[in-house]
C-alpha angles and dihedrals in degrees: 000000000000122000130216099217099112103071150135117219125198115271122262095017092287115179113267113243101163145014138216119201114203120202114196128212136254112309097005130093138218093282089066092070105025088079086072090067092074091066098033091050090064091081097025104056090162099049130103121208126212127188111183122194115245114251100247122072114228119182104295096350142026139266137207094211141351121275132194101248093188095054118116118243087242092075090072091078091056117096098214092053093052091048089053092053093046090050088054091051096050100078088061095059098081089051091050093047091049088052090051089051090049092054091045090055096041094054100025092243134154126226089255089064096055130079128189122214123183138178122217108321087006088057090057090050091049090054097042092047096046095047094049100045117110091223118053119246119219094248147337128220125193117190116193083336126187105255124272129218142162109260142117090303091055112016122190092249089059096057099094101151132062109193118167113268134208119197123193124185144158120241090220097048105143094181098054104010124222093257086069091067089047091052090049091045090052093047093052092044089055088051091054089243118152106243131180122193133203115190126189121206112224096010119128129201098322143083112255128195094268090057092050091052090050088051091050093053093045094050091045088059095051104032109030 
């Protein structure tokens, strides 16, 4: 079960009109992403932000699913490796969907008033969750996300929502290489999903200031 303890509420007690749920990466926690809310809230004064911790403890942080830390970056261009990661991610989806329903009920929101944002393996979960929900969310953002493909973990028939998607990625990412974003972009294009990309030369496996600003403008367009 995910908790809503790590959050950022609108200033001055403003009424909540939308929500952004942030899913962190491997070995991190919700605090790793909730700091983005300070910038994102500049254009979303009526938005609440939640950053739940993943369910599994990992050293000083948490994880959504196991990864092969010894794997070469080149494995990310292999279909079967991507499928294996997506199959590991799949058991988390009911828990994330339950959390979305909890936030909807707490603030009397609809799916169209909620956006998901995830980093790395949290980015993959964001995309899988959003594309397979029966009701369409406002927007999805994947930052340095683990690649997405149509396979047994997410067959074509299970893709029933088509929310707009933003992908950000560093061209020098040595954890999830840049080809991963290109794979996801191609997958989304084949599904006729509107996808925007922001790439950063020289950036590794992180979210830089330019990416946060791009996310801010994207969410303003789809939530404000």
